[in-house]
C-alpha positions as CSV (number, residue, x, y, z in Angstrom):
1,M,-33.7,-25.2,-11.2
2,C,-31.5,-22.4,-12.3
3,R,-29.9,-23.2,-15.1
4,N,-27.5,-20.3,-14.0
5,I,-26.8,-21.7,-10.8
6,T,-23.0,-23.0,-10.6
7,V,-22.9,-26.3,-8.0
8,L,-20.7,-25.2,-4.8
9,R,-20.3,-28.2,-3.2
10,G,-17.2,-29.7,-3.6
11,L,-15.5,-26.5,-4.8
12,E,-11.3,-26.9,-4.1
13,P,-11.1,-24.2,-2.1
14,A,-14.1,-24.5,-0.8
15,A,-17.4,-22.0,-2.3
16,T,-15.9,-18.7,-0.9
17,E,-18.5,-16.2,0.8
18,Q,-19.1,-14.2,-2.2
19,E,-19.4,-17.1,-4.1
20,I,-22.4,-17.9,-1.9
21,Y,-23.6,-14.9,-1.9
22,A,-23.6,-14.5,-5.7
23,A,-25.7,-18.0,-5.9
24,A,-28.2,-16.9,-3.8
25,L,-28.6,-13.0,-5.0
26,Q,-29.2,-15.5,-8.4
27,Y,-31.5,-17.8,-7.1
28,V,-33.9,-14.7,-5.2
29,R,-33.5,-12.9,-8.7
30,K,-34.6,-15.8,-10.7
31,V,-37.3,-16.6,-8.5
32,G,-38.7,-13.2,-8.0
33,G,-38.3,-12.1,-11.6
34,I,-36.4,-9.2,-10.7
35,S,-33.7,-8.2,-13.3
36,G,-32.7,-4.8,-11.5
37,L,-32.7,-4.2,-7.8
38,S,-35.1,-0.5,-6.9
39,S,-35.3,1.1,-4.0
40,A,-38.8,-0.9,-3.9
41,T,-36.9,-4.4,-4.0
42,K,-33.5,-4.0,-2.4
43,P,-34.7,-4.2,0.9
44,A,-36.7,-7.6,0.2
45,V,-34.2,-8.6,-2.0
46,D,-31.2,-8.6,0.2
47,K,-33.2,-10.1,3.4
48,A,-33.6,-13.0,1.1
49,V,-30.5,-13.2,-0.2
50,A,-28.7,-13.0,3.5
51,A,-31.4,-15.8,4.3
52,I,-30.5,-17.7,1.5
53,A,-26.8,-17.6,1.7
54,A,-26.9,-17.9,5.3
55,A,-29.2,-21.8,4.8
56,T,-26.5,-22.3,2.0
57,T,-23.5,-21.9,4.3
58,T,-25.2,-24.4,6.5
59,L,-26.0,-27.1,3.5
60,L,-22.7,-27.4,2.3
61,A,-20.7,-27.4,6.0
62,E,-23.4,-30.1,6.7
63,L,-23.4,-32.1,3.6
64,P,-20.8,-34.8,3.3
65,D,-17.7,-34.2,0.7
66,R,-18.5,-34.9,-3.1
67,R,-15.8,-38.1,-4.7
68,V,-16.1,-35.8,-7.4
69,P,-15.4,-32.3,-8.3
70,P,-18.4,-30.1,-9.9
71,P,-18.4,-30.1,-13.4
72,T,-17.9,-26.3,-14.0
73,E,-16.3,-23.5,-11.8
74,P,-18.2,-20.3,-10.7
75,P,-18.6,-17.2,-12.2
76,L,-16.9,-15.8,-10.0
77,R,-13.4,-17.9,-10.5
78,R,-14.3,-18.4,-14.3
79,I,-14.1,-14.2,-14.1
80,A,-10.5,-13.8,-11.8
81,A,-8.8,-16.7,-14.2
82,R,-9.6,-14.4,-17.0
83,E,-8.4,-11.7,-15.6
84,N,-5.2,-13.4,-14.7
85,E,-4.6,-14.4,-18.1
86,V,-4.6,-11.3,-19.5
87,G,-2.6,-9.4,-16.6
88,E,-0.4,-12.5,-18.1
89,T,-0.2,-11.8,-21.7
90,A,-0.2,-7.5,-21.0
């Protein structure tokens, strides 16, 4: 498993569409060995990300609740938290 993909199950509040999309994109880029999108790779990547994001959404909806939240927050939440800290100190 890619170490950079964060656990989305059990988040409070629940994982957003953006977080699911970001995880799907990370997965596709890792599996496909793609570091950047080009006109040649974009259609295939977009199609794969959409399919994986849909499957992930279904998976998260069908799994039972976690008893313990995941140990780390998704990257989008960490970025938002840093931006809020900067905004509060400014």
